[in-house]
Structures are given as structure tokens and as C-alpha cells.
C-alpha positions as CSV (number, residue, x, y, z in Angstrom):
1,M,83.1,-94.5,11.3
2,K,86.1,-92.4,11.2
3,E,88.3,-95.1,10.5
4,Q,85.7,-95.6,7.3
5,L,85.6,-92.5,6.0
6,E,89.2,-92.1,6.4
7,Q,90.1,-96.1,4.3
8,L,87.0,-94.6,1.8
9,I,88.8,-91.2,0.8
10,Q,91.9,-93.2,0.0
11,N,89.3,-93.4,-3.0
12,A,88.5,-89.5,-4.1
13,S,89.6,-88.6,-7.7
14,T,91.0,-84.3,-7.1
15,P,93.0,-84.3,-10.0
16,Y,92.0,-80.6,-10.0
17,Y,91.9,-78.8,-7.2
18,H,93.1,-81.5,-4.5
19,F,91.0,-81.5,-2.1
20,P,89.1,-84.9,-2.0
21,V,85.8,-85.4,0.1
22,A,84.3,-89.1,1.6
23,C,80.6,-89.3,2.7
24,I,78.9,-92.6,4.1
25,V,75.2,-92.2,4.3
26,E,73.3,-94.9,7.1
27,C,69.8,-95.4,6.5
28,R,67.3,-96.2,8.7
29,D,67.4,-99.9,7.9
30,G,71.4,-99.3,9.1
31,N,72.9,-100.6,5.5
32,T,75.3,-97.6,4.1
33,F,76.4,-96.2,1.0
34,H,80.0,-94.6,0.1
35,G,81.4,-91.6,-1.9
36,V,84.1,-90.0,-2.7
37,N,84.1,-86.9,-4.5
38,V,85.6,-87.0,-8.0
39,E,86.9,-83.4,-10.0
40,T,87.3,-82.5,-13.8
41,S,89.0,-80.0,-15.9
42,S,84.7,-78.3,-15.7
43,P,84.7,-78.0,-12.5
44,A,80.1,-78.2,-13.0
45,S,80.6,-81.2,-14.7
46,G,82.1,-83.6,-11.3
47,S,80.5,-84.7,-9.2
48,C,80.4,-84.0,-4.6
49,A,81.0,-87.5,-2.1
50,E,77.8,-86.6,-0.5
51,R,75.9,-86.6,-3.9
52,V,77.7,-90.1,-4.9
53,A,76.4,-91.0,-1.9
54,L,73.1,-90.5,-1.5
55,F,72.3,-91.1,-5.4
56,S,74.2,-94.7,-4.8
57,A,71.5,-95.3,-2.1
58,I,68.6,-94.0,-4.4
59,A,69.3,-96.4,-6.9
60,A,69.8,-99.4,-4.1
61,G,66.3,-99.0,-4.5
62,Y,66.2,-95.7,-0.8
63,H,63.6,-93.1,-0.8
64,K,63.2,-89.8,1.1
65,G,62.4,-90.8,4.5
66,D,64.9,-93.5,4.4
67,F,67.8,-91.5,5.0
68,K,69.5,-91.5,9.2
69,T,72.8,-89.9,9.3
70,L,75.3,-88.4,6.9
71,Y,79.4,-88.7,7.7
72,I,81.6,-86.4,6.4
73,Y,85.7,-86.2,6.4
74,N,88.2,-83.9,4.6
75,T,91.6,-84.0,4.7
76,T,92.1,-80.7,6.4
77,E,92.1,-79.6,9.4
78,K,88.5,-77.6,9.8
79,S,85.5,-78.7,9.5
80,V,83.9,-79.1,5.5
81,F,79.5,-79.5,5.2
82,P,77.4,-79.7,1.9
83,C,78.0,-77.1,-0.5
84,F,74.8,-75.2,-1.8
85,I,73.9,-78.2,-4.1
86,C,74.0,-81.2,-2.1
87,R,72.4,-79.3,-0.3
88,Q,69.2,-78.5,-2.0
89,T,70.0,-82.0,-2.9
90,L,69.3,-83.0,0.8
91,M,66.4,-80.8,1.5
92,D,65.1,-83.4,-2.0
93,Y,66.1,-86.6,-0.7
94,C,66.7,-86.3,3.6
95,D,64.1,-85.5,6.5
96,L,65.1,-82.1,8.3
97,D,66.1,-83.7,10.9
98,T,68.8,-85.7,8.6
99,K,71.7,-85.1,10.8
100,I,75.0,-84.3,9.1
101,I,78.2,-85.5,10.9
102,S,81.9,-83.6,10.0
103,Y,85.3,-84.7,10.5
104,N,88.7,-83.5,10.3
105,S,91.9,-84.2,9.9
106,L,92.4,-83.1,14.1
107,G,90.0,-85.7,15.1
108,E,87.3,-82.7,16.0
109,V,83.5,-84.0,15.4
110,I,81.0,-81.2,14.2
111,E,77.2,-82.4,14.3
112,V,74.7,-80.2,12.3
113,T,70.6,-81.5,10.8
114,V,69.6,-80.3,7.2
115,K,67.3,-78.3,8.5
116,D,70.4,-76.2,10.4
117,L,72.0,-76.1,6.8
118,C,69.3,-75.2,5.0
119,P,66.7,-72.4,8.0
120,Y,65.4,-71.4,4.8
121,P,64.5,-74.4,2.2
122,F,63.2,-74.4,-0.6
123,D,61.8,-77.9,-2.2
124,Q,59.2,-79.5,-4.2
125,E,56.2,-77.6,-1.7
126,D,57.7,-74.3,-2.9
127,L,56.8,-75.6,-6.8
128,K,52.6,-75.8,-6.2
């Protein structure tokens, strides 16, 4: 998967912060959806790679429970994980056991779950 992420990251649009990220969402049926971060001059109006990939899957008809693994890659020596906006999105659309696998430029791999990233979630049950 890392090779695919390395190719995909070439498509990231990072003219402001110069921090490219690529993400591939793997669904339980084996289909994959790709995303890269897209920066704008107004930071809040850009989008992270994780949400681009996940929203692409949702636009194709996938739903909560359909997502197996998110693979994330950045070009630095540090492993990165979804920001807090993305974590909330993961809480809303992924199961707690959905895997997140982060690769860095050194070849290091760290695997966690949504539950690991969000031990005290705010989700649809809190809105009742």
C-alpha cells in the first residue's frame, strides 16, 4: 500500500503549508478510495486527505460499517494521524475497530484504531 500512497501524494495541493498527505480508504468489500489534502489560503476551507478519501467512498454509496482500513502517508520522518476534525468524521462514519495505518518517509508503520484515537468519543448517541 505504501507504494500506492507514494504515487498518490504527488497529487496533493499544498501551496501554503507544504505538508502533503495521502490517504487510501479500504472498504470491507476490497474497494479503495483515494484522497489527498487540498490547501487553500483560508486554512479552514481546505480539506484533509482522510476526509477526501472517506467522502469519495460515501459519494460512491458506502456507509458506516463499510470501512475497514485507512492508510495514511506523509513525506516527513514523523508518522501523522488524522486531525481532530477528521477524527470526528471517523467517529461518525467508521466503526471503532476501523484500522488507521500511518506510514512515514523512513518506512516506519504505526497501526491504531479509531477507538485508540478517540477514547472518549462524541457521537450520534450523545445527540439523543
